[in-house]
C-alpha positions as CSV (number, residue, x, y, z in Angstrom):
1,M,6.9,52.2,103.6
2,L,8.1,54.5,107.0
3,S,10.7,52.1,107.6
4,G,12.2,53.2,103.9
5,I,11.7,56.9,104.9
6,H,13.2,56.3,107.9
7,K,16.4,54.6,106.1
8,K,16.9,56.9,103.5
9,P,18.5,59.5,105.7
10,G,20.1,57.0,107.5
11,I,21.8,55.6,104.8
12,R,22.5,58.8,102.8
13,G,23.6,60.6,106.3
14,K,25.7,58.1,106.4
15,F,27.8,58.1,103.3
16,L,27.5,61.9,103.7
17,V,29.7,61.6,107.0
18,I,31.7,59.7,105.4
19,S,32.4,61.3,102.1
20,T,32.9,63.8,104.5
21,L,35.6,62.4,106.6
22,S,37.4,61.3,103.6
23,I,38.0,64.4,101.8
24,A,38.7,66.1,105.0
25,L,40.9,63.9,105.8
26,C,42.6,63.5,102.6
27,A,42.7,67.3,102.0
28,L,43.4,68.2,106.1
29,S,46.4,65.4,105.9
30,V,48.0,67.3,102.9
31,F,47.7,70.7,104.1
32,M,49.6,69.3,107.8
33,V,52.4,67.7,106.5
34,S,52.5,70.5,104.2
35,L,52.4,73.5,106.9
36,K,54.2,71.2,109.0
37,E,57.2,70.7,106.2
38,Y,57.3,74.6,105.8
39,E,57.8,75.1,109.7
40,A,60.4,72.6,109.8
41,I,62.5,74.7,106.8
42,Y,61.5,78.1,108.3
43,I,62.7,77.1,112.2
44,H,66.0,75.2,110.4
45,S,66.2,79.1,108.5
46,V,65.9,80.7,111.6
47,K,68.1,78.9,113.3
48,N,71.0,79.2,110.9
49,N,70.5,82.5,110.2
50,L,70.7,83.9,113.6
51,E,73.9,82.0,114.1
52,A,75.3,83.1,111.2
53,L,74.0,86.8,111.8
54,I,75.6,87.0,116.0
55,D,79.1,85.1,114.2
56,N,79.5,88.2,112.6
57,V,78.1,91.5,115.0
58,A,80.2,89.4,117.4
59,D,83.8,89.8,115.0
60,D,81.8,93.4,114.1
61,L,82.8,93.5,118.1
62,L,86.3,92.5,118.2
63,F,87.3,95.7,116.4
64,T,85.7,97.8,119.5
65,F,87.2,96.0,122.1
66,S,90.5,95.9,120.1
67,E,89.9,99.9,119.6
68,D,88.3,101.3,122.5
69,Q,85.3,100.1,124.6
70,D,83.3,103.5,124.2
71,S,79.7,102.5,125.1
72,F,77.9,105.2,122.5
73,V,79.6,103.1,120.3
74,L,79.0,99.5,121.8
75,K,75.3,101.2,121.6
76,N,75.5,102.0,117.7
77,K,77.3,98.5,116.8
78,L,74.3,96.6,118.7
79,L,71.3,99.0,116.8
80,S,72.6,96.8,113.9
81,F,69.5,94.6,115.5
82,E,67.0,97.2,115.4
83,R,66.6,95.6,111.6
84,Y,65.5,92.1,112.4
85,D,61.4,92.7,114.5
86,H,62.1,89.7,116.0
87,I,65.4,89.9,118.3
88,L,64.2,91.2,121.0
89,Y,67.3,91.6,123.2
90,A,71.4,91.4,122.4
91,D,73.7,92.0,125.2
92,V,77.3,93.2,125.5
93,Y,79.5,91.6,129.1
94,D,83.4,92.2,128.9
95,A,85.9,89.3,130.0
96,N,84.4,89.4,133.2
97,W,81.2,88.8,132.6
98,N,80.1,92.5,133.4
99,L,77.9,94.0,131.0
100,L,78.6,96.8,129.3
101,E,75.1,97.3,126.7
102,R,71.9,96.7,126.0
103,Y,69.6,97.0,123.0
104,S,65.9,96.2,123.5
105,K,63.4,95.9,120.6
106,T,61.5,99.9,121.5
107,S,58.5,97.7,120.8
108,A,59.2,94.8,123.0
109,K,57.1,93.3,125.0
110,P,58.9,92.5,128.7
111,V,59.4,88.5,128.5
112,H,60.0,86.3,131.4
113,I,62.6,83.6,130.0
114,I,65.1,84.8,133.0
115,D,62.7,82.1,135.3
116,N,62.7,79.5,133.2
117,P,65.2,77.3,134.8
118,Q,66.6,75.9,131.7
119,Y,67.8,79.1,131.4
120,Q,69.5,80.4,134.4
121,S,71.3,76.5,133.8
122,L,73.1,77.7,130.8
123,I,73.8,81.3,132.4
124,A,75.2,79.9,135.6
125,K,77.8,78.0,133.9
126,K,78.9,81.8,132.4
127,T,80.3,79.7,128.8
128,P,79.1,80.2,125.4
129,F,76.1,78.2,124.0
130,P,75.0,77.5,120.2
131,V,71.1,78.2,120.0
132,T,69.0,77.2,122.2
133,H,65.0,76.8,122.4
134,I,63.9,77.9,125.3
135,D,59.4,78.3,125.6
136,D,58.7,80.3,123.1
137,F,62.4,82.4,122.2
138,L,65.9,81.4,120.6
139,V,68.6,82.3,122.9
140,S,72.3,82.2,122.2
141,M,75.8,83.4,124.0
142,D,79.1,84.0,121.5
143,T,82.4,85.4,122.2
144,I,83.9,87.8,121.3
145,G,86.9,87.4,119.6
146,N,89.4,84.3,120.0
147,P,87.1,81.8,121.7
148,D,90.1,80.6,123.7
149,F,90.8,84.3,125.2
150,P,87.3,86.2,124.5
151,V,87.4,89.9,125.4
152,G,84.0,89.9,125.7
153,Y,80.4,87.8,124.9
154,L,77.4,88.8,123.3
155,E,73.7,87.3,124.5
156,V,70.9,87.3,121.7
157,I,66.8,86.8,122.7
158,H,65.1,85.8,119.4
159,D,61.3,85.4,119.5
160,F,60.2,82.9,118.0
161,K,56.7,82.0,118.8
162,Q,55.4,85.5,117.1
163,P,57.2,84.6,114.1
164,I,56.3,81.0,113.9
165,A,52.1,81.8,114.7
166,N,52.5,84.4,111.7
167,S,53.7,82.5,109.4
168,R,51.2,80.3,110.3
169,H,48.4,82.2,110.3
170,D,49.0,83.2,106.9
171,L,49.6,79.8,105.0
172,L,45.6,79.0,106.8
173,I,44.3,82.6,105.9
174,K,44.9,81.6,102.5
175,A,44.7,77.7,102.1
176,I,40.9,76.9,104.7
177,P,38.3,79.6,102.1
178,L,39.8,77.0,99.5
179,V,39.5,73.9,101.2
180,L,36.2,75.0,102.3
181,L,35.5,75.5,99.6
182,I,36.2,72.2,98.1
183,L,34.7,71.2,100.8
184,V,31.2,72.7,100.2
185,I,31.3,71.7,96.7
186,S,32.2,68.0,97.0
187,L,29.1,67.5,99.8
188,I,27.1,69.1,97.1
189,I,28.3,66.3,95.0
190,S,28.3,63.2,96.8
191,W,24.7,63.8,97.9
192,Y,23.3,62.9,94.1
193,M,26.3,59.9,94.2
194,F,24.1,58.1,96.7
195,Q,22.2,56.1,94.1
196,R,25.0,55.8,92.0
197,I,27.4,52.3,91.5
198,V,30.0,52.2,94.4
199,T,33.0,51.5,92.7
200,P,33.9,54.4,91.3
201,L,33.8,55.9,94.9
202,I,36.7,53.4,95.9
203,S,38.6,54.3,93.3
204,L,38.8,57.8,93.8
205,S,39.1,57.0,98.1
206,V,42.4,54.9,96.7
207,F,43.5,57.6,94.5
208,T,43.0,60.3,98.0
209,Q,45.6,57.4,99.5
210,R,47.8,57.9,96.8
211,V,48.3,61.3,96.7
212,K,48.3,61.4,100.6
213,H,51.1,59.0,101.0
214,S,53.6,59.8,98.0
215,R,52.7,63.7,98.0
216,N,52.9,63.9,94.3
217,Y,49.7,66.7,94.2
218,T,50.5,66.8,90.2
219,L,48.4,63.5,90.1
220,R,45.1,63.5,88.9
221,H,42.2,61.0,89.2
222,P,40.7,59.8,85.1
223,A,36.8,61.7,84.3
224,E,35.1,58.3,84.3
225,G,31.5,57.2,86.0
226,V,28.8,57.6,86.1
227,S,28.1,61.7,85.8
228,E,27.8,62.2,90.0
229,V,31.4,60.1,89.7
230,L,32.8,62.0,87.0
231,H,31.9,64.7,89.0
232,L,33.7,64.3,92.2
233,S,36.4,63.1,89.9
234,Q,37.4,66.6,88.4
235,D,36.2,68.2,91.9
236,I,38.8,66.2,93.2
237,N,41.1,67.5,91.0
238,A,40.5,70.6,91.0
239,M,40.9,70.2,94.9
240,L,44.3,69.2,93.8
241,E,45.4,71.3,92.0
242,T,44.9,74.2,93.7
243,I,46.8,72.1,96.8
244,N,49.3,71.9,94.3
245,Q,49.9,75.8,94.0
246,E,49.8,76.2,97.6
247,H,52.8,73.6,97.2
248,Q,54.2,75.2,94.3
249,L,54.1,77.8,96.6
250,N,55.6,76.9,99.6
251,Q,58.9,75.8,97.4
252,E,59.4,79.1,96.1
253,Q,59.3,80.2,100.1
254,N,61.6,78.0,101.0
255,K,63.6,78.2,97.2
256,K,63.7,81.8,98.6
257,L,64.6,81.3,102.4
258,R,67.6,79.3,100.6
259,R,68.9,82.0,98.4
260,Q,68.8,84.1,101.6
261,Q,70.3,82.0,103.8
262,V,73.2,81.6,101.1
263,S,73.2,85.2,101.1
264,M,73.4,86.0,104.7
265,F,76.4,83.0,104.8
266,H,77.8,85.4,102.1
267,L,77.8,88.2,103.6
268,A,78.8,86.8,107.3
269,N,82.0,85.8,105.3
270,Y,83.5,87.3,102.7
271,D,84.9,91.1,102.4
272,H,82.3,93.0,100.9
273,L,84.8,95.6,99.0
274,T,87.4,92.3,97.7
275,N,84.9,89.5,97.8
276,L,87.7,87.2,99.0
277,P,86.9,85.6,102.3
278,N,87.1,87.8,105.3
279,R,89.4,86.6,108.1
280,R,86.2,84.5,110.0
281,Y,86.2,82.5,106.9
282,V,89.9,82.0,106.1
283,M,90.5,81.5,110.3
284,E,88.0,78.1,109.9
285,T,89.7,77.4,106.6
286,L,92.7,77.5,108.8
287,K,91.8,75.4,111.4
288,Q,91.0,72.1,108.9
289,Y,93.8,72.7,106.8
290,L,96.3,72.6,109.9
291,F,94.6,69.7,111.0
292,S,94.6,67.9,108.2
293,A,97.8,68.7,107.3
294,Q,98.6,67.2,110.5
295,Q,97.0,64.2,110.5
296,H,99.0,63.8,107.3
297,H,102.3,64.8,107.8
298,T,102.6,67.0,105.3
299,D,103.8,71.0,105.8
300,M,101.8,74.2,104.6
301,A,102.4,78.1,104.7
302,I,100.8,80.8,105.1
303,F,102.0,84.4,104.3
304,F,101.0,87.5,106.0
305,L,100.8,90.8,103.1
306,N,100.5,94.1,104.4
307,V,101.0,97.3,101.0
308,D,103.7,99.7,101.3
309,R,102.8,103.5,102.1
310,F,98.9,102.5,101.9
311,K,98.5,105.2,103.9
312,D,100.6,107.7,101.9
313,I,98.4,106.4,98.9
314,N,95.0,107.0,101.3
315,D,96.6,110.2,102.0
316,L,97.3,111.9,98.5
317,M,94.9,110.3,96.2
318,G,91.3,109.1,98.5
319,H,90.0,106.5,100.0
320,T,88.2,105.6,96.2
321,I,91.3,105.1,94.5
322,G,92.6,102.9,98.4
323,D,89.7,101.0,97.3
324,E,90.0,100.5,94.2
325,L,93.5,99.4,94.9
326,L,93.1,96.6,97.3
327,R,90.6,95.6,94.7
328,H,92.9,95.3,92.3
329,L,95.6,93.9,94.2
330,S,93.7,91.4,95.1
331,Q,93.5,89.7,91.9
332,L,96.6,90.0,91.2
333,I,97.7,88.1,94.5
334,A,95.3,85.8,93.5
335,K,96.2,85.6,90.0
336,N,99.2,84.6,91.4
337,L,99.0,81.6,94.0
338,R,98.5,78.4,93.3
339,P,94.9,77.1,91.9
340,N,94.5,75.0,95.2
341,D,95.6,78.4,97.3
342,T,93.3,80.2,99.3
343,L,94.1,84.7,99.7
344,A,92.3,86.1,101.9
345,R,92.1,89.6,103.4
346,L,91.9,90.3,107.3
347,G,90.6,94.3,107.4
348,G,92.6,97.2,106.2
349,D,95.6,96.8,103.8
350,D,96.3,93.2,105.6
351,F,95.8,90.1,103.1
352,L,96.7,86.6,104.6
353,A,97.4,83.7,102.3
354,V,97.0,79.5,103.0
355,L,99.1,77.7,100.8
356,P,98.5,73.4,101.9
357,D,100.2,70.7,101.1
358,L,103.9,72.2,100.3
359,P,106.5,69.6,100.7
360,D,109.5,72.9,101.6
361,A,109.3,76.5,102.8
362,G,111.0,77.0,98.2
363,I,107.7,76.9,97.0
364,A,106.3,79.5,98.8
365,K,109.5,81.3,98.9
366,Q,109.2,81.0,94.8
367,V,105.2,81.9,95.0
368,A,106.3,85.3,97.0
369,Q,108.5,86.0,94.6
370,T,106.5,85.8,91.8
371,I,104.4,88.4,93.6
372,I,106.4,91.0,94.1
373,D,108.0,90.9,90.7
374,E,104.5,91.1,89.0
375,L,104.0,94.1,91.4
376,K,106.6,96.0,90.3
377,I,105.0,97.2,86.9
378,P,102.9,100.4,88.2
379,M,98.8,100.1,88.0
380,T,97.2,103.0,86.3
381,I,94.2,103.8,89.0
382,G,91.6,105.6,87.9
383,Q,93.8,108.9,86.4
384,W,96.9,108.0,88.9
385,E,100.0,105.6,87.8
386,I,100.7,104.0,90.7
387,Q,103.6,102.1,92.1
388,T,103.9,100.0,94.7
389,S,104.5,96.3,96.7
390,V,103.5,94.0,99.7
391,S,106.0,93.4,102.2
392,I,105.0,89.4,102.4
393,G,106.0,87.5,106.4
394,I,106.6,83.0,105.4
395,A,105.4,81.1,108.4
396,M,105.7,77.4,108.1
397,A,103.2,74.6,109.8
398,K,105.1,72.3,111.4
399,A,107.7,75.5,112.6
400,S,105.2,76.7,114.4
401,D,103.6,73.1,115.6
402,F,100.5,73.2,113.5
403,D,99.2,75.7,116.0
404,I,97.5,78.3,114.2
405,D,98.4,81.1,116.8
406,T,101.6,80.6,117.1
407,L,101.7,80.3,112.8
408,I,100.0,83.7,112.2
409,S,102.4,85.5,114.9
410,N,105.3,84.5,113.2
411,A,104.0,85.7,110.0
412,D,103.3,88.6,111.5
413,I,106.9,88.7,112.7
414,A,108.6,88.0,109.4
415,M,106.1,90.6,107.3
416,S,107.2,93.3,109.8
417,H,110.9,92.4,109.2
418,S,110.2,92.3,105.6
419,K,109.5,96.0,106.0
420,T,112.4,97.0,108.2
421,V,115.1,94.7,106.0
422,G,113.1,97.0,102.1
423,K,109.7,97.4,101.5
424,G,108.7,95.0,98.6
425,S,110.4,92.1,100.0
426,Y,109.6,88.8,101.9
427,R,111.5,87.0,104.5
428,L,110.6,83.6,106.0
429,F,110.1,83.5,109.5
430,Q,113.3,82.0,112.1
431,P,113.6,82.2,115.8
432,Q,115.8,85.4,115.9
433,M,113.1,87.6,114.6
434,L,110.5,86.5,117.5
435,R,113.7,87.7,119.9
436,Q,114.0,90.9,118.2
437,K,110.7,91.5,118.0
438,R,110.3,90.8,122.1
439,R,113.1,93.9,121.8
440,T,111.7,95.9,119.7
441,L,108.4,95.7,121.9
442,Q,110.4,96.0,125.1
443,I,112.4,99.5,123.7
444,I,109.2,100.4,122.8
445,N,108.2,99.8,126.1
446,R,110.4,101.4,127.7
447,I,111.1,104.8,125.8
448,S,108.8,107.2,127.9
449,T,109.8,105.9,130.8
450,A,113.2,106.3,130.0
451,I,112.3,110.0,129.8
452,D,110.9,110.5,133.1
453,N,114.1,108.6,134.4
454,D,116.6,110.6,132.6
455,E,117.7,107.4,131.3
456,F,119.2,109.6,128.2
457,F,121.6,112.3,127.7
458,L,123.6,114.0,125.1
459,V,126.6,113.7,124.3
460,Y,127.9,117.2,121.6
461,Q,130.5,115.8,118.9
462,P,132.5,119.7,117.5
463,K,132.3,120.7,114.0
464,V,135.5,122.7,112.4
465,S,135.5,125.4,109.5
466,R,137.9,125.1,107.5
467,Q,140.1,127.4,109.0
468,G,140.5,125.9,111.9
469,E,138.1,127.1,114.4
470,V,134.8,125.0,116.1
471,I,131.6,127.4,114.4
472,G,129.0,124.6,116.4
473,F,128.3,120.9,117.8
474,E,125.8,118.3,116.7
475,A,124.2,117.4,119.4
476,L,123.6,113.5,119.1
477,I,121.1,111.0,122.0
478,R,122.2,107.8,123.9
479,W,120.6,105.9,126.5
480,N,121.8,103.5,128.7
481,S,119.2,101.2,130.0
482,P,119.0,100.0,133.5
483,E,117.2,96.5,132.7
484,L,118.6,96.5,128.9
485,G,122.1,98.5,128.9
486,M,123.6,101.0,126.6
487,I,121.3,100.8,123.9
488,S,122.3,102.5,120.3
489,P,120.4,105.4,118.8
490,S,121.0,103.8,115.2
491,E,118.5,100.9,117.3
492,F,115.8,102.8,118.9
493,I,115.5,105.7,117.0
494,P,114.2,103.4,113.8
495,I,111.9,101.8,117.1
496,A,110.5,105.2,118.0
497,E,109.7,105.9,114.5
498,N,107.8,103.0,113.6
499,G,106.4,103.0,117.6
500,G,104.4,106.6,117.2
501,K,107.5,107.5,120.2
502,I,109.4,109.2,118.0
503,G,108.0,113.1,118.5
504,E,108.9,112.7,122.4
505,I,112.2,111.8,121.4
506,T,112.8,114.8,120.0
507,S,111.4,116.9,122.4
508,W,113.3,115.8,124.8
509,I,116.4,116.5,122.5
510,L,115.6,120.0,122.0
511,C,114.8,120.6,125.4
512,Q,118.2,119.4,126.7
513,A,119.9,121.0,123.7
514,I,118.2,125.0,124.2
515,R,118.8,124.0,128.6
516,D,122.5,123.6,127.4
517,L,123.3,126.3,124.8
518,D,124.7,128.7,127.5
519,E,127.1,126.3,128.4
520,I,128.0,124.9,125.1
521,Q,128.6,129.1,123.8
522,S,131.4,129.4,127.1
523,T,133.2,127.0,125.5
524,C,133.6,129.3,122.7
525,P,134.5,132.9,122.0
526,H,132.9,133.2,118.9
527,P,129.1,132.3,118.2
528,L,128.0,128.6,117.9
529,V,125.5,126.7,116.3
530,V,123.8,123.3,118.0
531,S,122.4,120.8,115.3
532,V,118.8,118.8,116.0
533,N,118.2,116.0,114.1
534,I,114.3,115.7,113.0
535,S,112.6,112.9,112.0
536,S,109.8,113.2,108.8
537,K,107.4,112.1,111.7
538,D,107.9,115.0,114.3
539,L,106.6,117.0,110.9
540,M,103.4,115.2,110.8
541,T,101.8,116.7,114.2
542,P,102.3,120.6,115.7
543,Q,103.6,119.4,118.3
544,L,107.7,119.6,117.7
545,E,106.9,123.8,117.2
546,N,104.9,124.4,120.3
547,V,107.6,122.6,122.0
548,L,110.2,124.3,120.3
549,H,108.7,128.0,120.9
550,Q,108.2,126.9,124.9
551,T,111.9,126.1,125.7
552,L,113.1,128.6,123.9
553,A,110.8,131.1,125.2
554,A,111.3,130.0,128.6
555,H,115.4,129.1,129.4
556,H,115.6,133.3,127.4
557,Q,116.9,131.6,123.7
558,D,117.5,132.9,120.5
559,I,116.4,130.4,117.5
560,T,119.2,131.8,115.7
561,R,122.0,129.6,117.8
562,L,120.1,126.2,116.4
563,Q,120.6,124.4,113.7
564,F,117.8,121.6,112.8
565,E,119.2,118.3,110.8
566,I,116.8,116.0,109.0
567,T,118.2,113.8,106.0
568,E,117.4,113.7,102.6
569,S,115.4,110.6,102.7
570,S,113.3,112.5,105.1
571,Y,111.9,116.0,103.9
572,L,111.6,113.9,100.5
573,E,109.0,111.8,101.9
574,K,107.2,114.6,103.6
575,F,107.8,117.3,101.1
576,D,105.2,119.7,101.6
577,L,105.4,119.4,105.0
578,A,109.3,120.3,105.5
579,N,108.6,122.7,103.4
580,Q,106.4,124.6,104.9
581,F,107.8,123.8,108.9
582,F,111.5,125.0,107.5
583,S,110.7,128.2,105.9
584,R,108.5,129.1,108.8
585,I,111.5,128.0,110.8
586,R,114.2,130.0,108.9
587,A,112.0,133.0,109.0
588,L,112.9,133.3,113.0
589,G,116.4,133.5,112.0
590,S,117.1,129.6,112.3
591,S,119.3,127.2,109.8
592,I,118.5,124.0,107.7
593,A,121.3,121.1,107.0
594,L,120.0,118.2,104.5
595,D,121.8,115.1,106.5
596,D,123.2,112.1,104.6
597,F,122.9,114.1,101.4
598,G,123.6,111.5,98.4
599,T,122.9,108.2,99.9
600,G,118.9,109.1,99.6
601,Y,116.9,109.7,97.0
602,S,119.8,111.3,95.3
603,S,116.8,114.1,93.6
604,L,119.3,117.6,92.3
605,S,116.6,118.5,90.7
606,Y,114.8,119.1,95.1
607,L,117.8,121.2,95.5
608,N,116.2,124.4,94.5
609,R,112.5,124.0,95.6
610,I,113.4,122.9,99.1
611,D,114.9,125.7,101.8
612,I,118.1,124.3,103.2
613,D,121.9,126.4,103.8
614,T,124.0,123.0,104.2
615,L,124.7,120.2,102.2
616,K,126.0,117.6,104.8
617,I,127.8,114.7,102.9
618,D,127.4,111.7,104.1
619,R,130.7,109.7,105.8
620,Q,130.8,106.7,103.0
621,F,132.0,109.0,100.3
622,V,134.5,110.7,103.1
623,V,136.0,107.3,103.5
624,N,135.0,105.1,100.5
625,S,137.0,108.6,98.5
626,F,140.5,107.2,99.1
627,N,139.4,103.0,97.8
628,S,137.2,103.9,94.7
629,D,136.9,106.9,92.0
630,K,133.6,106.9,91.4
631,D,133.4,107.6,95.3
632,A,136.3,110.7,94.6
633,S,134.1,112.4,92.0
634,V,131.0,112.0,93.5
635,L,132.5,113.3,96.6
636,N,134.3,116.8,94.6
637,A,131.1,116.9,92.4
638,I,129.1,117.8,95.7
639,L,131.5,120.3,97.1
640,T,131.3,122.1,93.6
641,L,127.7,121.8,93.8
642,A,127.5,123.3,97.4
643,Q,129.9,126.2,96.3
644,Q,127.7,126.8,93.1
645,L,124.2,126.8,95.2
646,G,125.8,129.4,98.0
647,L,125.0,126.1,100.2
648,H,127.1,126.1,103.4
649,S,129.1,122.6,103.2
650,C,130.3,119.9,106.3
651,C,131.4,116.5,105.5
652,E,130.8,113.3,108.0
653,G,132.8,111.1,109.2
654,V,136.3,112.8,109.4
655,E,138.7,110.2,111.2
656,T,141.9,110.5,110.0
657,E,144.7,113.5,109.0
658,K,144.4,112.0,105.4
659,H,140.6,113.3,105.3
660,A,141.0,116.4,106.6
661,R,144.1,117.5,104.8
662,Y,141.9,116.3,101.7
663,L,138.7,118.0,102.4
664,I,139.8,120.4,103.7
665,G,142.3,121.3,100.2
666,K,138.6,120.5,98.2
667,G,136.9,123.5,99.7
668,C,134.8,122.2,101.9
669,D,133.7,124.8,104.9
670,S,133.1,122.6,107.8
671,L,134.4,119.2,109.2
672,Q,133.4,116.7,111.4
673,G,134.8,113.4,112.8
674,Y,136.7,111.5,115.2
675,Y,140.1,113.2,114.1
676,F,138.4,116.0,115.7
677,S,137.1,114.7,118.2
678,A,134.4,112.2,120.1
679,P,130.0,113.0,120.6
680,V,131.3,113.9,124.6
681,P,129.1,114.6,127.2
682,L,128.7,118.2,127.7
683,E,131.2,118.6,130.7
684,N,133.9,117.6,128.7
685,L,132.7,120.0,125.8
686,A,136.0,122.7,126.8
687,Q,138.3,120.0,126.4
688,A,136.8,117.7,123.4
689,V,137.6,122.1,121.9
690,Q,140.4,122.8,122.6
691,S,141.7,119.2,121.3
692,S,139.4,119.5,118.1
693,I,141.8,123.0,117.3
694,Q,145.3,121.2,118.0
695,N,143.8,119.0,115.8
696,Y,143.2,120.8,113.2
697,Y,146.9,122.8,113.1
698,Q,148.5,119.8,113.8
699,L,147.3,118.8,110.1
700,F,150.0,121.8,108.8
701,A,153.1,120.9,111.1
702,L,152.6,116.7,109.5
703,P,154.3,116.3,106.6
704,E,151.0,115.2,103.4
705,S,151.4,111.2,104.0
706,H,149.0,110.6,101.3
707,N,148.5,112.1,98.2
708,H,144.9,111.5,96.5
709,D,144.5,111.7,92.9
């Protein structure tokens, strides 16, 4: 009896131990599998998200490097990491690995990763490396800008230990109480199962093994057997329900992480305004297309598109309308591309289109022309009706040797050429465009030096009145460069306007003309007026007026001896600014001439609103009037119009005695051209005055050799 008493606790104990261990191992196995699966997904997601975030911030820092490496701007850019709790440190280096700026989390504790040999080995190489797991941290070094020609480097240290520990802790807190509760219930049930048949327990054991291997937590054990086994089956089913709920929760969290990953990918690779691929994404896509085209010996093209006059639209109508215009344009351009083409926004008003699989450049030209024709229709944005266009540069992959940098550069050059030739057009890259681009850069880079080295000089062309007096001169700039030779104003003036250098040139012309006023006046006994040409770009800053007043005061000259000439198109391009400037100048006693009248907007309705004294008639009407009745009619109409409006008329391009005699007979107030004198330096001005007067009086000594209808 005593022996039986001793056996029962032993058997009962073994049974309890076996039962407890089986249930605990089953639950622990399921739990550990779920935990490992959760941690693996979490680790992968953190690495991918960190890599995308670093690439995005590096792209953002590129614009800071391209503008001005200001410490405050860099620090402000790095503060974007403040939103991410586990990013501890971020360092920005320049291209020579000099530390420019450091970000550190306010709550971050000092880390000892710098003592780690693996970390020291990576840093010592001074090359970018991907996200790397070192100790309890994730470390990455990425380039800022083109990987082959970086402008800097970005290093980020991410706390890996704390987030994974927090995640594991949260999961344990939720699951352990439930598991413990089920274990207690199972132990209680096992006590009563001791004297029951073992077969249901074996079945139950087999079932738990099946759950363990299949990881199918929706399986349930049949409710059969004696009461104790039945209860145990029900408890295990309840436990599986709890584990299944936890598993479902883990799956939902994993789905959420995947959605966040997709969202991060979209943020990193798409433009937030137009929802088009951004620069980073399209560059990767373009690399793939170029590799495929080179491997399969096919050709492809890219378009570099820039919106014409976008800055003027932004300034006039506001950035909200400008943003809407960009969205509308992106939709129109994308609609006129082929289905397999890719359109991306590079930034600002620049777009890039990738056209793969082209047999020749003809298809690319057709697509470009379709886009240009589509944009000829005015667009309604808000309350505005906007007429705009795009300039398109086309570059072919084969012609660029399948090099991405060369391809993009060629398309950019072709786009700039299309703007120069005429906005709202396309141009296919040609090698001579590159030579022209290089010459343009040479000219723009030498302008300031040319001013300092006195490479510019002025020549003056007389203006002869219909009565035969020299009444003024037009100051014309010339440039004799030691490196480039004589450069025509028709070449370097537009380059200076587009390159932001025209203000320096105009200021120099104005100063030199004012210094020459006394010597110019000495060539004639009656008062003379010197004309100076200005650009619409000069009206956008106060620099011109400041230089004018300072130079007049320095040389004790009167502004009444100056006349300002501006082309019709430039005046109307900056109409309000031009009116304000010339109103102030006229109030001081100066005069204003509208140059090249009839060749620009030909907007006669503006003549009663602009503040001018003189209409300068373009030489084409003078020269062509002897060959075209229409040009002769236009010339006569302009002269009549000037008389009726009380404006002084001046004709350029008077090259023969026929021109001069005809214009004097038509009542033109003053004449200017090679018949009287070519533009001459200051030292030859007195001789040019005498020659002009002699040529005038020779008109009346010669018999008329041409009768003009």
